[in-house]
C-alpha beads as a LAMMPS data file, in Angstrom:
LAMMPS data file: protein, C-alpha beads

113 atoms
112 bonds

1 atom types
1 bond types

-500.0 500.0 xlo xhi
-500.0 500.0 ylo yhi
-500.0 500.0 zlo zhi

Masses

1 110.0

Atoms # bond

1 1 1 -132.854 58.419 284.734
2 1 1 -130.355 59.371 282.282
3 1 1 -127.172 61.589 283.160
4 1 1 -127.922 60.817 287.100
5 1 1 -124.390 60.158 288.808
6 1 1 -125.300 60.468 292.481
7 1 1 -128.181 60.687 294.656
8 1 1 -127.773 61.815 298.320
9 1 1 -129.972 62.348 301.466
10 1 1 -129.608 65.254 303.530
11 1 1 -131.031 65.480 306.985
12 1 1 -132.037 68.931 308.492
13 1 1 -133.096 69.651 311.894
14 1 1 -134.546 72.974 312.965
15 1 1 -135.097 74.175 316.761
16 1 1 -138.089 76.753 316.304
17 1 1 -139.518 77.994 319.768
18 1 1 -138.368 74.980 321.419
19 1 1 -139.714 72.509 318.724
20 1 1 -137.606 70.233 317.235
21 1 1 -138.640 69.322 313.558
22 1 1 -136.478 67.273 311.483
23 1 1 -136.979 67.063 307.683
24 1 1 -135.103 64.365 305.128
25 1 1 -134.800 65.170 301.464
26 1 1 -133.317 63.303 298.812
27 1 1 -131.377 65.197 295.973
28 1 1 -130.006 63.731 292.428
29 1 1 -127.325 65.211 290.552
30 1 1 -125.157 64.657 287.506
31 1 1 -122.283 65.437 289.337
32 1 1 -119.512 62.012 289.639
33 1 1 -118.344 61.437 292.747
34 1 1 -114.676 62.696 291.622
35 1 1 -116.044 65.905 290.960
36 1 1 -118.393 66.392 294.408
37 1 1 -117.849 64.257 297.277
38 1 1 -120.391 64.571 299.958
39 1 1 -118.528 67.847 301.182
40 1 1 -119.169 69.326 298.425
41 1 1 -122.445 68.277 297.776
42 1 1 -123.406 69.960 301.329
43 1 1 -121.725 72.921 300.187
44 1 1 -123.855 73.559 296.913
45 1 1 -127.359 72.929 298.569
46 1 1 -126.211 75.473 301.318
47 1 1 -125.021 78.004 298.317
48 1 1 -128.394 77.344 296.809
49 1 1 -130.224 78.081 299.940
50 1 1 -128.096 81.083 300.652
51 1 1 -129.356 82.685 297.239
52 1 1 -132.849 81.461 297.954
53 1 1 -132.910 83.036 301.578
54 1 1 -130.975 86.243 300.739
55 1 1 -132.933 87.112 297.251
56 1 1 -136.189 85.304 296.893
57 1 1 -137.428 85.109 300.114
58 1 1 -136.761 88.812 300.484
59 1 1 -138.850 89.366 297.299
60 1 1 -141.651 87.269 298.142
61 1 1 -142.155 88.071 301.823
62 1 1 -140.601 91.557 302.340
63 1 1 -141.732 92.880 298.830
64 1 1 -145.257 91.039 298.503
65 1 1 -143.992 89.155 295.283
66 1 1 -146.072 86.640 294.980
67 1 1 -149.343 88.696 295.685
68 1 1 -148.648 90.861 293.118
69 1 1 -151.021 90.105 290.038
70 1 1 -149.137 91.663 287.316
71 1 1 -149.073 88.879 284.891
72 1 1 -149.180 90.200 281.067
73 1 1 -146.428 91.591 278.816
74 1 1 -142.922 92.584 280.226
75 1 1 -144.330 93.982 283.240
76 1 1 -143.763 90.792 285.423
77 1 1 -139.795 90.800 284.345
78 1 1 -139.851 94.692 284.791
79 1 1 -141.212 94.557 288.231
80 1 1 -138.976 92.065 289.160
81 1 1 -135.851 93.942 287.737
82 1 1 -137.100 96.929 289.948
83 1 1 -137.144 94.746 293.304
84 1 1 -133.841 93.443 292.524
85 1 1 -132.731 97.082 292.207
86 1 1 -134.618 98.452 295.088
87 1 1 -133.205 95.357 297.205
88 1 1 -129.483 96.252 296.172
89 1 1 -129.982 99.968 296.775
90 1 1 -131.136 99.457 300.088
91 1 1 -128.519 96.762 301.329
92 1 1 -125.637 99.494 299.971
93 1 1 -127.381 102.424 301.809
94 1 1 -128.248 100.865 305.025
95 1 1 -126.118 98.940 307.653
96 1 1 -129.372 96.722 308.344
97 1 1 -128.930 93.051 307.120
98 1 1 -132.339 92.374 308.076
99 1 1 -134.755 93.589 305.391
100 1 1 -137.769 94.497 306.904
101 1 1 -135.892 97.188 309.346
102 1 1 -134.170 98.305 306.589
103 1 1 -137.347 98.638 304.616
104 1 1 -138.868 100.651 307.416
105 1 1 -135.906 102.653 307.806
106 1 1 -135.905 103.567 304.120
107 1 1 -139.188 104.549 304.246
108 1 1 -139.154 106.372 307.703
109 1 1 -135.986 108.787 306.019
110 1 1 -135.763 108.103 302.189
111 1 1 -132.855 110.904 301.665
112 1 1 -130.432 109.697 304.406
113 1 1 -128.393 106.450 304.292

Bonds

1 1 1 2
2 1 2 3
3 1 3 4
4 1 4 5
5 1 5 6
6 1 6 7
7 1 7 8
8 1 8 9
9 1 9 10
10 1 10 11
11 1 11 12
12 1 12 13
13 1 13 14
14 1 14 15
15 1 15 16
16 1 16 17
17 1 17 18
18 1 18 19
19 1 19 20
20 1 20 21
21 1 21 22
22 1 22 23
23 1 23 24
24 1 24 25
25 1 25 26
26 1 26 27
27 1 27 28
28 1 28 29
29 1 29 30
30 1 30 31
31 1 31 32
32 1 32 33
33 1 33 34
34 1 34 35
35 1 35 36
36 1 36 37
37 1 37 38
38 1 38 39
39 1 39 40
40 1 40 41
41 1 41 42
42 1 42 43
43 1 43 44
44 1 44 45
45 1 45 46
46 1 46 47
47 1 47 48
48 1 48 49
49 1 49 50
50 1 50 51
51 1 51 52
52 1 52 53
53 1 53 54
54 1 54 55
55 1 55 56
56 1 56 57
57 1 57 58
58 1 58 59
59 1 59 60
60 1 60 61
61 1 61 62
62 1 62 63
63 1 63 64
64 1 64 65
65 1 65 66
66 1 66 67
67 1 67 68
68 1 68 69
69 1 69 70
70 1 70 71
71 1 71 72
72 1 72 73
73 1 73 74
74 1 74 75
75 1 75 76
76 1 76 77
77 1 77 78
78 1 78 79
79 1 79 80
80 1 80 81
81 1 81 82
82 1 82 83
83 1 83 84
84 1 84 85
85 1 85 86
86 1 86 87
87 1 87 88
88 1 88 89
89 1 89 90
90 1 90 91
91 1 91 92
92 1 92 93
93 1 93 94
94 1 94 95
95 1 95 96
96 1 96 97
97 1 97 98
98 1 98 99
99 1 99 100
100 1 100 101
101 1 101 102
102 1 102 103
103 1 103 104
104 1 104 105
105 1 105 106
106 1 106 107
107 1 107 108
108 1 108 109
109 1 109 110
110 1 110 111
111 1 111 112
112 1 112 113
């Protein structure tokens, strides 16, 4: 494949409710070894998943974005922008880092921080 400079393998181990699972993933990149060694590639991967977990997961799970059936015109982009705005405002106004707790608190008393 043109542009491919490196291939890396990442092994993820996760223990949930006493059960350990191991996942092995392969990644390709156009970054040379001089620009990104193994540590840098791992940091970039973690940064990507940090964004995924902080924003997209909240939109998908807590706000039900995947279940939304709005598909025409500018409505999907507008709803996405409103969801992002709501997440940002709730994060600024509450001390909760766990979004379902923050949503419950906000819906119970919307005028109080």
